[in-house]
C-alpha positions in Angstrom: 144.4 193.2 103.4 140.9 194.3 103.3 140.3 192.7 99.9 141.7 189.3 101.2 139.4 189.3 104.2 136.4 190.0 102.1 137.2 187.1 99.7 137.6 184.7 102.6 134.2 185.6 104.0 132.3 185.1 100.8 132.0 181.3 100.9 130.8 181.6 104.5 128.1 183.9 103.6 127.0 181.7 100.7 126.9 178.7 102.9 124.8 180.5 105.5 122.5 181.8 102.8 122.0 178.2 101.5 121.2 176.9 104.9 118.6 179.6 105.5 117.1 179.0 102.1 116.8 175.2 102.8 115.3 175.9 106.2 112.7 178.3 104.8 112.0 175.9 101.9 111.4 173.0 104.3 108.6 175.0 106.0 106.8 175.8 102.8 103.7 173.8 101.8 104.4 170.9 99.4 102.6 172.6 96.5 105.1 175.4 96.6 108.0 173.1 96.1 107.2 171.7 92.6 109.8 174.0 91.0 112.5 171.8 92.5 111.4 169.0 90.1 112.8 170.9 87.2 116.3 170.6 88.7 115.7 166.9 89.5 114.8 166.0 85.9 118.0 167.6 84.7 120.0 165.7 87.2 118.4 162.4 86.2 119.5 163.0 82.6 123.1 162.7 83.9 122.8 160.2 86.7 120.5 157.5 85.4 122.6 156.3 82.4 125.7 156.2 84.6 123.9 154.2 87.4 122.5 151.5 85.1 125.7 149.4 84.8 126.2 149.5 88.5 122.6 148.4 89.1 123.1 145.4 86.8 126.3 144.4 88.6 124.5 144.7 91.9 121.6 142.4 90.8 124.1 139.8 89.5 126.1 139.8 92.7 123.1 139.7 95.0 120.0 138.4 93.1 116.6 139.1 94.5 115.2 136.3 96.6 111.7 135.0 95.8 109.1 136.0 98.3 107.9 133.0 100.3 104.6 131.4 99.2 101.7 132.3 101.2 99.9 129.7 103.4 97.3 128.8 100.8 99.9 128.1 98.1 101.9 126.0 100.5 98.8 124.0 101.5 98.0 123.3 97.8 101.6 122.1 97.1 101.4 119.9 100.2 98.1 118.3 99.0 99.5 117.8 95.5 102.6 115.9 96.9 100.3 113.8 99.2 98.1 112.8 96.3 101.1 111.9 94.2 102.3 109.7 97.0 98.9 108.0 97.3 98.9 107.4 93.5 102.3 105.8 93.6 101.4 103.6 96.5 98.2 102.4 94.8 100.1 101.7 91.6 102.8 99.7 93.5 100.1 97.8 95.4 98.3 96.9 92.1 101.6 95.7 90.7 102.2 93.6 93.8 98.8 91.9 93.6 99.3 91.2 89.9 102.6 89.5 90.7 100.9 87.4 93.4 98.2 86.3 91.0 100.9 85.4 88.4 102.9 83.5 91.0 99.9 81.6 92.2 99.0 80.5 88.7 102.6 79.4 88.0 102.6 77.3 91.2 99.4 75.5 90.2 100.9 74.5 86.9 103.6 72.3 88.5 101.1 69.9 90.1 97.7 70.2 88.4 96.6 66.8 89.7 97.1 67.7 93.4 94.3 69.4 95.2 95.9 72.4 96.9 94.6 75.6 98.3 96.9 78.7 98.2 97.0 81.0 101.1 98.9 84.3 100.6 100.3 85.9 103.8 102.8 88.5 104.9 105.8 87.6 107.0 105.5 89.6 110.2 108.6 88.7 112.1 111.3 86.2 112.9 112.4 84.3 116.0 115.5 85.4 117.8 117.5 82.2 117.5 120.2 82.9 114.8 121.0 79.2 114.5 117.4 78.3 113.7 115.6 81.4 112.3 111.8 80.9 112.0 109.5 83.2 110.1 106.2 84.1 111.6 103.1 84.5 109.5 99.6 85.7 110.7 97.7 82.6 109.5 97.1 79.4 111.3 94.7 76.5 111.9 91.7 78.8 111.5 92.8 79.3 107.9 93.4 75.6 107.3 97.2 75.8 107.8 98.7 72.8 109.5 102.2 71.6 110.4 104.2 70.5 107.3 102.4 72.9 104.9 104.7 74.1 102.2 105.5 77.8 101.9 106.8 79.3 98.6 107.8 82.7 97.3 107.6 84.0 93.7 105.2 81.2 92.9 107.7 78.3 92.7 110.7 79.0 95.0 110.4 76.9 98.1 110.6 79.0 101.3 110.3 76.2 103.8 107.7 74.2 105.8 105.4 75.1 108.7 106.8 73.6 111.9 104.3 75.1 114.3 100.7 76.2 113.7 98.6 78.1 116.2 95.0 79.3 115.8 95.9 82.5 114.1 99.7 82.3 113.4 102.3 79.8 112.3 106.1 79.5 112.2 107.9 78.6 108.9 111.4 77.1 108.9 113.3 78.1 105.7 115.2 75.4 103.9 118.4 77.4 104.4 118.1 77.1 108.2 120.9 75.0 109.6 118.5 72.9 111.6 116.2 72.3 108.7 118.2 69.3 107.6 119.1 67.9 104.2 116.8 68.0 101.2 116.7 65.9 98.1 117.2 68.0 94.9 117.2 67.0 91.2 118.5 68.7 88.0 116.4 67.6 85.0 119.1 67.2 82.3 116.6 66.2 79.6 114.9 69.6 79.5 115.7 71.9 76.6 118.5 74.3 77.4 117.9 77.1 74.8 114.6 79.0 74.7 112.4 77.3 72.1 114.6 74.3 71.7 112.7 70.9 71.4 113.0 68.5 74.3 114.9 65.2 73.7 112.9 62.2 72.5 111.6 59.8 75.1 113.9 57.0 74.0 117.0 59.2 74.4 116.0 61.0 77.6 118.9 61.5 79.9 118.7 60.6 83.6 118.3 63.4 86.1 121.2 64.4 88.4 120.4 64.0 92.0 122.0 65.6 95.1 121.3 65.6 98.8 121.7 69.2 99.7 122.7 70.5 103.1 122.1 74.1 104.3 125.2 76.2 104.8 125.9 79.3 106.9 125.8 81.7 104.0 122.2 81.0 102.9 123.2 78.4 100.2 122.9 74.6 100.1 125.6 72.2 99.1 125.6 68.6 98.0 127.4 65.9 95.9 125.8 65.2 92.6 125.0 61.6 91.6 127.2 59.9 88.9 125.1 59.6 85.7 126.0 59.0 82.1 124.2 60.0 78.9 122.7 56.8 77.5 123.4 57.9 73.9 127.0 59.0 74.2 128.0 57.4 77.5 129.5 60.7 78.6 129.3 61.7 82.2 126.6 64.2 82.8 127.7 67.3 84.7 125.7 70.2 86.1 126.4 73.8 85.0 126.2 77.1 86.8 122.7 78.4 86.3 121.0 75.0 86.2 117.7 74.9 88.1 117.5 72.5 91.1 114.1 71.2 92.0 112.7 69.4 94.9 112.2 65.6 94.6 112.1 64.4 98.2 109.6 61.8 99.5 109.8 63.4 103.0 108.0 66.5 101.6 104.3 66.8 100.6 103.4 65.7 97.1 102.3 69.2 96.2 105.9 70.4 96.7 107.4 68.1 94.2 109.4 69.9 91.4 109.2 73.2 93.2 112.4 75.2 92.9 115.1 74.9 95.5 117.4 77.3 93.7 120.0 77.6 90.9 123.5 76.2 90.7 125.9 78.9 91.7 129.2 76.9 91.7 130.4 73.5 90.5 133.6 72.0 92.0 135.2 68.6 92.7 133.8 66.8 95.8 136.2 66.8 98.7 135.6 63.1 99.6 135.5 61.9 96.0 137.4 63.9 93.3 135.7 61.8 90.6 132.4 63.4 91.5 131.3 67.1 91.7 129.8 69.1 94.4 127.3 71.9 93.7 126.4 75.0 95.6 122.8 76.0 95.2 121.5 79.5 96.0 117.7 80.2 96.3 116.2 82.8 94.0 116.0 85.2 97.0 117.4 85.5 100.5 114.8 83.4 102.2 115.3 84.7 105.7 114.3 88.2 104.5 111.2 87.2 102.6 108.4 89.7 103.2 105.5 87.6 101.8 104.8 83.9 101.3 102.2 81.6 99.8 101.2 78.5 101.8 100.2 75.5 99.8 97.6 73.9 101.9 96.9 70.4 100.6 93.9 68.2 101.0 94.3 65.3 103.4 94.0 62.7 100.6 96.8 64.3 98.6 99.2 65.0 101.4 100.9 61.5 101.8 104.1 62.8 103.2 105.5 62.2 106.7 106.0 64.8 109.3 109.2 66.8 109.0 112.2 65.1 110.6 113.1 66.3 114.1 
């Protein structure tokens, strides 16, 4: 019995002794605790190899997040992005100006004998009447713009005519506006179809196909094509999708002659005369959404057209 009591009290004494030793050790100066490092080194020999796989797993499951950049670095990155944007804007503006120059030169080639001055302008707004949309441009009589001046986009695509001109602004009526009225178009059938193909000889030139085109609600123009035959084969000449339709209307200024109305989108039998065909012509762009235009301001001696029909 005595021996059993003594054996049960041994662990208690050992625990009490360990606590007292830890307490006394904690009060000693740090320089007197260096002997503990010897035990720590021996423990590391056992624990570090076993802990390495668990550390790799922990890093894979929860990778370390990058520390946020300081204010100076963020400022430099912001400036770099800003200069990249400015560079892209300048490059786009340079391309736009080059396109305008190319379009202006192309428009001059259509009527080299007509004295015309080209005025480039942005489109800054539209009127609120959906049945008769008018485009507003910030040029007017002070810039030489008058009523009936022809507006084009992409150099040769007719946008419309100026129907009202103030001192510093004007209103342009697109040819696709329902109230713009009909317009006379022509398809030149004697032009070469394939790139590089020679044009027909003068004595075998085929007549042009004419059509009076009316604006529709979907931004296109429709009209019945004139009945023409090839003088050499006597076959009826028919238009094809993709043909270019040009302006040939005496009610328009001379400097607008042979400008592009659009391309043939669809060819179908005419409702009132099945022996003839009707074409649907779509302009090269959606005219009501044009962002820029070029006004062809003609000299008085060259502008022999009448005012636009009411």
